[in-house]
C-alpha positions as CSV (number, residue, x, y, z in Angstrom):
1,M,1.5,7.1,16.0
2,S,1.3,8.7,19.5
3,G,-2.3,9.0,20.8
4,A,-3.3,6.0,18.6
5,G,-5.6,4.7,21.4
6,K,-8.1,7.5,20.5
7,T,-7.8,6.8,16.8
8,C,-8.4,4.0,14.3
9,A,-6.4,2.1,11.7
10,V,-7.5,1.3,8.1
11,V,-6.4,-1.5,5.9
12,I,-7.3,-1.4,2.2
13,G,-7.0,-4.8,0.5
14,A,-7.7,-6.7,3.8
15,S,-8.8,-9.9,1.9
16,G,-5.3,-10.4,0.4
17,G,-2.5,-12.3,2.0
18,I,-0.5,-9.4,3.3
19,G,-3.5,-7.1,3.8
20,G,-5.2,-9.7,5.9
21,A,-2.0,-10.1,7.9
22,F,-1.9,-6.4,8.5
23,E,-5.5,-6.4,9.7
24,A,-4.9,-9.4,12.0
25,A,-1.7,-7.9,13.5
26,L,-3.3,-4.6,14.2
27,I,-6.2,-6.2,15.9
28,E,-4.0,-8.4,18.0
29,E,-1.7,-5.5,19.0
30,G,-4.8,-3.6,20.3
31,T,-3.1,-0.2,19.8
32,F,-6.1,1.2,17.9
33,G,-9.6,1.3,19.2
34,T,-10.9,0.2,15.8
35,V,-9.3,-1.5,12.9
36,H,-11.3,-1.1,9.6
37,G,-10.6,-3.7,6.9
38,F,-11.8,-3.0,3.4
39,A,-11.7,-5.2,0.3
40,R,-13.4,-5.7,-3.1
41,S,-14.6,-9.1,-2.0
42,R,-16.2,-7.9,1.2
43,S,-19.8,-6.6,1.5
44,G,-21.6,-3.8,3.3
45,T,-19.6,-1.1,4.9
46,Q,-16.4,-3.2,4.4
47,H,-16.7,-3.1,0.6
48,L,-14.2,-1.1,-1.4
49,D,-13.4,-1.5,-5.1
50,L,-10.4,0.4,-6.5
51,F,-12.1,0.5,-9.9
52,D,-15.1,2.3,-8.3
53,E,-14.3,5.7,-6.7
54,G,-17.8,5.8,-5.2
55,T,-17.0,2.8,-3.0
56,I,-13.8,4.5,-1.9
57,A,-15.7,7.6,-0.9
58,A,-18.3,5.5,0.9
59,A,-15.6,3.7,2.9
60,A,-14.0,7.0,3.9
61,A,-17.4,8.4,4.9
62,H,-17.9,5.3,7.1
63,V,-14.5,5.7,8.8
64,A,-15.2,9.5,9.3
65,K,-18.1,8.6,11.6
66,G,-15.7,7.4,14.3
67,P,-12.2,8.2,15.6
68,P,-9.8,9.6,13.0
69,P,-7.4,7.1,11.3
70,A,-3.8,7.5,12.5
71,L,-2.8,4.7,10.1
72,V,-4.0,4.0,6.6
73,I,-2.4,1.1,4.7
74,V,-3.1,0.4,1.1
75,A,-2.1,-3.2,0.7
76,T,-3.2,-3.9,-2.9
77,G,-1.3,-4.8,-6.0
78,L,-1.7,-6.5,-9.4
79,L,1.2,-8.4,-11.1
80,H,-0.8,-11.2,-12.9
81,T,-4.1,-12.8,-13.3
82,A,-5.1,-16.4,-14.0
83,D,-4.7,-15.9,-17.7
84,R,-2.3,-13.0,-17.9
85,G,1.3,-12.6,-16.6
86,P,3.7,-9.7,-16.6
87,E,5.2,-8.7,-19.9
88,K,8.6,-10.2,-20.7
89,A,9.3,-8.1,-23.9
90,L,8.0,-5.1,-25.8
91,G,5.9,-7.2,-28.1
92,D,3.8,-8.3,-25.1
93,L,2.5,-4.8,-24.4
94,D,-1.3,-4.6,-24.4
95,P,-3.2,-1.4,-23.7
96,A,-6.0,-3.0,-21.8
97,W,-3.7,-4.9,-19.5
98,L,-1.6,-1.8,-18.9
99,A,-4.7,0.2,-18.0
100,Q,-5.8,-2.6,-15.6
101,V,-2.4,-2.7,-13.9
102,Y,-2.2,1.1,-13.5
103,A,-5.8,1.2,-12.2
104,V,-4.9,-1.2,-9.3
105,N,-1.2,-0.2,-8.6
106,A,-1.3,3.6,-9.1
107,I,-4.7,5.1,-9.7
108,G,-6.5,3.2,-7.0
109,P,-4.1,4.1,-4.2
110,A,-4.2,7.7,-5.4
111,L,-8.0,7.8,-5.1
112,V,-7.7,6.2,-1.6
113,A,-5.4,9.0,-0.7
114,K,-7.8,11.6,-2.1
115,H,-10.6,10.5,0.3
116,F,-8.6,9.3,3.3
117,L,-5.8,11.8,3.7
118,P,-8.2,14.6,4.8
119,L,-9.3,12.3,7.6
120,L,-5.8,12.0,9.2
121,P,-5.6,13.8,12.6
122,K,-3.3,16.8,12.9
123,V,-1.8,15.5,16.1
124,G,0.6,12.7,16.8
125,K,2.3,11.0,13.9
126,P,-0.4,9.8,11.4
127,V,0.8,7.6,8.5
128,F,-0.5,6.9,5.1
129,A,1.4,3.9,3.6
130,A,1.0,2.3,0.2
131,L,2.7,-1.0,-0.8
132,S,5.0,-0.5,-3.7
133,A,7.9,-2.6,-4.9
134,R,11.6,-2.4,-5.4
135,V,11.1,-3.2,-9.1
136,G,9.3,0.2,-9.3
137,S,12.7,1.9,-8.6
138,I,13.9,3.5,-11.9
139,A,17.5,3.7,-10.5
140,D,17.4,0.0,-9.5
141,N,16.1,-1.4,-12.8
142,R,18.8,-3.5,-14.3
143,L,16.8,-6.4,-15.8
144,G,13.9,-4.7,-17.7
145,G,10.7,-6.5,-18.4
146,W,7.5,-6.5,-16.4
147,Y,6.6,-3.2,-18.1
148,G,3.2,-2.6,-16.6
149,Y,4.1,-3.6,-13.0
150,R,7.4,-1.7,-13.0
151,A,5.9,1.4,-14.5
152,S,2.8,1.4,-12.4
153,K,4.8,1.0,-9.2
154,A,7.1,3.8,-10.4
155,A,4.0,5.9,-10.9
156,L,2.9,5.1,-7.4
157,N,6.2,6.2,-6.0
158,M,5.8,9.5,-7.8
159,L,2.3,9.9,-6.6
160,V,3.4,9.2,-3.0
161,R,6.0,12.0,-3.4
162,N,3.4,14.4,-4.7
163,L,0.9,13.5,-2.0
164,A,3.6,14.0,0.7
165,I,4.4,17.5,-0.6
166,E,0.7,18.6,-0.7
167,E,-0.2,16.9,2.6
168,R,2.7,18.7,4.4
169,R,0.9,22.0,3.6
170,R,-2.4,20.7,4.9
171,N,-1.3,18.5,7.8
172,A,2.3,19.1,9.0
173,R,2.1,16.0,11.2
174,A,1.3,13.5,8.5
175,I,3.7,11.0,6.9
176,V,3.1,9.6,3.4
177,V,5.3,6.7,2.3
178,A,5.6,3.8,-0.1
179,L,6.8,0.5,1.3
180,H,8.5,-2.6,-0.3
181,P,7.6,-5.7,1.6
182,G,10.1,-8.0,-0.1
183,T,8.9,-11.2,-1.7
184,V,5.9,-12.4,0.3
185,D,4.4,-15.9,0.1
186,T,1.1,-14.8,-1.5
187,A,-0.8,-15.5,-4.7
188,L,0.9,-12.4,-6.2
189,S,4.3,-14.0,-6.0
190,L,3.4,-17.7,-6.3
191,P,4.3,-18.1,-10.0
192,F,7.8,-16.6,-9.5
193,Q,8.8,-18.1,-6.1
194,G,11.2,-20.6,-7.8
195,N,13.6,-17.7,-8.5
196,V,13.7,-16.4,-4.9
197,Q,16.9,-16.9,-3.0
198,P,16.7,-19.1,0.1
199,G,15.6,-17.1,3.1
200,K,14.2,-14.3,1.0
201,L,10.6,-15.5,0.8
202,F,8.6,-14.2,3.7
203,D,5.3,-15.4,5.0
204,A,2.6,-12.7,5.1
205,E,2.5,-12.4,8.9
206,R,6.3,-11.8,9.1
207,A,6.1,-9.3,6.3
208,A,3.3,-7.4,7.9
209,L,5.0,-7.2,11.3
210,Q,8.3,-6.1,9.6
211,L,6.5,-3.2,7.9
212,L,4.6,-2.2,11.0
213,D,8.0,-1.9,12.7
214,V,9.2,0.3,9.8
215,I,6.0,2.4,10.1
216,E,6.5,2.8,13.8
217,G,10.1,4.1,13.2
218,L,9.1,6.7,10.6
219,N,9.7,10.4,11.2
220,L,8.5,13.5,9.3
221,P,11.6,13.8,7.1
222,D,10.7,10.3,5.7
223,S,7.5,11.5,4.1
224,G,7.4,11.0,0.3
225,K,10.1,8.2,0.3
226,L,10.1,4.5,-0.5
227,F,11.4,2.1,2.2
228,D,12.0,-1.6,2.2
229,F,11.1,-4.1,5.0
230,E,14.3,-3.3,6.8
231,G,13.6,0.4,6.9
232,K,16.2,1.2,4.3
233,E,15.4,3.9,1.7
234,I,15.1,2.7,-1.9
235,P,15.9,5.2,-4.6
236,A,12.8,6.1,-6.6
């Protein structure tokens, strides 16, 4: 992200655990002149709802008024709600729930890319990164279950690959990737933390810093791929 001092950074989902940690870390580092944080729960120019493309377009228009974004991070995800958890078996499939999970985990990030990728500068090493998950890897799926979450993250990984290919034609300097943060101590993972091996549950601040290190080490051939928090490529 060379030349980042004359650019800005954008965090989508900045009210969440890891999104907020990204925003705080980027502000503290001071690499970027401005750090824009957007979230559904925020108001005014910081409001962005993945279910409403108009708010995504408005957020992009707001960012476009200033220095271009050399880093855009989509730190959103849906695994469960207060009254609905991930499917354990085929009989649990529900079309409304599947649509909601896809809207947050795949369609929303794609719409963010639609409006924000054209803003990336054509100099330096601009990065568009979306949080995915190892369970979205088809090759790595050995347990099954979690139909909506797995499938929507797999869809996100394919969307990232598509976006990377198209973006290469428009902006040869841009890198588009999906990132797996590991199991982070947030509301998303809370009901399932009992199954996490010792030392494998990361606090949000550590997870954000790890992924920022991964982002810093990316190069053009990495575009379109999925990487974990150690910078290791995960098969899609």
